[in-house]
N, C-alpha and C positions, 0 to 999 in steps of 0.2 A: 495436210490432207484433210480437207473439210467436210462434212457433211452435205454442204451446199455442191459443191463442186461433183462429189458422186453422183447424185441424183441430177444435176445437170446433163453428168455425160451419160445417164441411163438413158434421159429422156432426149438427149440427140440420137442414141444408137434408135430407140423405139421411133421415131420421128424419121432418121436419115439424113435430116435437115438443121442445122444452126438457125435459120431464120423462122423455121417452124416449132424450135423448141423457145425461141425466146418469146412468141406472140402468146403460147401456154404458158410459160413462166413471167409473162408480161414486163419481161427487162426487151432490153437492146439487143438486137443481132451480135455488134462489138462487145456487150458485157459476156453472154453465151463465150465468143473465139477469146476473151481474157481467160474466164474461167478454166474453160480446155485447155490454155495454155499453159495456166500454172500448174496443172494437174500433170500434163505430159511433160513440162520441166521438172517437177519433182518425181517423176517417176524414173524419168530421163530416156522415154522411148517414146515413137507417137502411137497414136492411141486410135486415130481415124484418117485415113484418107480423102483427100476432096479432090472431087470431080464436078467442078464447074459447083451447080447449087444442092449437089448430093454428096451425101458422105456416108462412107461404108468403113466398119470394123479392119482395122490391120490384126495381123494372128496376137500379136501382143495385146491388143482392143480385146479380141476374142477372152482369151484368156483372164485379164481383168473384170470382164462382165462378170463372170464367174462371182466372181470374190466381191463384187460390187453389191450383187444382191444378196451374199449374203451377211455382207457388213450393213447394208441398209435394212435387212432382215433384224438383225439384232439390234440395230437401235430402234425397230420398232416395238420389238421384245422387251426392251427394256424401258422404253415410254410407258408399254402400258402395265408393267409389274409396277411401273415408281406411281401410277397414277391412281392403281388398284391397293399398291399400301397406302397413298394419302388416304382415299375414301373409305377403306376399313378401319382406318385408324387403329396397327395392330402393331405388335415390339414392345420393346424394355422402356422401363421407364424408373428412372433413379430418384428418388427422393431424400434430401435429408433433412431430418427437423429435430428439434429440441425437445426435451423431455414433455412437456405439455402437449405441443401441438400432435405429436408421436403418439402419445400415450390417449387425450383426450376429443382434440378434431380430427386427426385423418382417419380412424376408421369408419367413423359411419361418414363421411363425406369419400372414402376408396370403394365403400358400398357400393354407393350409389353411381359413383362413377365407370365403375367393373359391370355394371346392370345395363349401362347404356354402350359399353365398349368392351366386350367379355373378350376379345382377343387380346387387349394390351395385359402384358406383365408387370408387374409394378413390385420393385423392391423399396422399401424404405430401412433407412440408419438410424439412429438415434444417437446423438449425441450432443454436448456443451452447445451451445449458440456459436462459442470462437470455433468451434471445429467446424462447424455446419458452415461459415463463413468461409472459412478454409477448403471444403470442398467443393461449393459453389466456383469460388476464385482458380483454384487447380482444374476444373472442367470434373472432376469427380463426380456431381451432381447434376443434375437436368434442372433441376430446382431443391430451395430450400424454405424453411419455414424455423423464424427465430423471433424471440423475444426480446431481442436487444438488438440496438443497431452498432454499425462498424463505421469508421471512417475511410474504408475500403473504396477506391473513387470506380471501381472498374464494374462497380457492383450495381444494379438497381433494385430498391428494396419499396414495395409498393405495401401500404398497412392492408390488413386483412379483417382484422378482428380487433377486439376491446379486452381485454384483460380485467382483473381485480385481484390484489394478492390481500390475501388476510392473515390474522393471526388464529395459530388455532394451539390449543391447548389439553391437556386431560381433562376428562368431566368429574374427577375425585381430586379431595382435599378443599385447598381453599379454591382450586379455580372455578368449582360448584357454581359460588356463590359471586363470581367476578361478572359485568355487564358492560356490553357496548354502549356508546364507543369506551375505549379506553387510552388513554395517552401515556406517553412514551414514559413518564416517571412511574407508570405502574407497572412497567415490565423489563424493563431494562438491568434489574438486577438477577432475572431470573435466567435459569438455563437454556438456551437454544441449542438447538438440532436446527443445522442448518446446511443447504447445497451447497457443491464444491462451488470454488471462484468465479470460475468463468462461464457457469451459468446464469444466465438473463434472468431467471427469479433471482438470483442472490446480486448482480448488478442494479437490479430495481432499488432493492431494499437498501441497499450501502448506501446507492445515489440520494436516496429520500430521505438518509438518517444526515448526512453529511449537508444537504440541504437546511436543513433545521439545527445545522452549527454540531450535532453531536457526533463525536469522534469513536468510526465502529469498532477499531481496535478496546475501547472499552465494553464490548457484549461478552457475555459471560457464557463461549462457546464451548457448548460439554462435547459436541460430537457433531463432523461434516460426514455428510451421507451422498451419495449420486442417484439412491432409487428413491423416488417420490414415493413408493410404496413403503418401504422401509420408514421414515422419516413420521409418515401418518403411523405407522404400526409402534415406532418408539415412543410415539406423543400419546398415543393409548394407552400404552404402557407406565406411564407417567415420571418418563425424564423428563421434560421439560416442555419448551416451547417450541415455535416454528413459524415461519412465512411461508406462504404458499396460494399457487392461485387457487381462487375459489371453483374454477371446473373441475378441480383434483378431488374434492371432498364433499361433495352433496351426498353421494351415497353413506359415507361413514357419520354426518351430519345428520343425516336421518334416522341412522340405524342407534344414533346417540354414542357415539364412540368416541368420540373427540365434541370439543367446544369451539365457537369459530366466534370470533370478534374482529371489530374495524376499530380502526382507530380514528381519532377526534383531530388530532395534531400532525398526523402522515401522509404525504399525497403517495399512496402506492397503486396509481392508475397505470397503465400501459398499454399495448398494442402489438399487436403479434404481425409480421412482415412475413410478404412472400419476397425472397431473395432471389434473382439468377443475374446470370454475366451478359454484361453489354453485346461481349463478340460472341456470344454462345449462336450457332445456328440451330434450332428447335425441331426436333423427328416431329413428324405427326402427332405421335402422343404426348410429347412434351409438350407440342403449343397447346392441345384440347385439355390436358390436364389444367393448364395455368388457366386459359378462359374458364376453364369447370371453376375451377379456385376463385376467383375474379369474382363470378357472376353467384356463387352460393356465398357470400362472405359479405357481411353486412356494410364495414365501413369502405367498400368499393365502390358500391350502388350508385 
């Protein structure tokens, strides 16, 4: 049973004629007859009594007319609700992001987005890049933001922002006399505080070392931590060095809590990517936020 058949049935009822209904629908009279015939066959009962060019409802037709009006009213309400939903941009939006995007990129962007679309409820989950990829792949996330690419074929990845990794050190001891740029030989024997192995920051650093022919296993890694804040505090306390996003240390450098250095012989630039599932059907909030992100990210303009 199709809505088109119900609409035709209702119009024939109002017109009292297949021919007049066909004119109003801009279709042929045989087409109207086919639609009504298919409806009667599905219901297993005659809906109209045909008397020459005029038609009238059977008793079954009168009963069915009541429900036809109800069904078409429900259809109109559903379409109106969906249209309102699309226009208002309301509902739930789930974003998974790696540490730097979650802590230093999304807060200001989400604030601006919510100011434009106050009826959207946003959930943000912070995880390592690999877990973000998995969340998007498994439809747990509407979209994700990561700092490392993956080979997953079902995922679209669009570059959003450029990022630069830098070396950070304590401000005390021998480090206070260091100056940029540093060479690998200057720092390889120093104690390191690094992120977990699946993080985008960690992968970028390790890849850069390998490209220079250096074995990352020879690094003097004292501690691994998931928290960027914990890493900054540990470096500030004097335990050792770390490699971290430049976005994450602006305040600490200004306050003189840590020192920041660039490398003379190590390429540590990377992109952050907006990732989405190729087969994901976006809700209006998700589609609008994806558009918002692309309009506010420098690499996508």
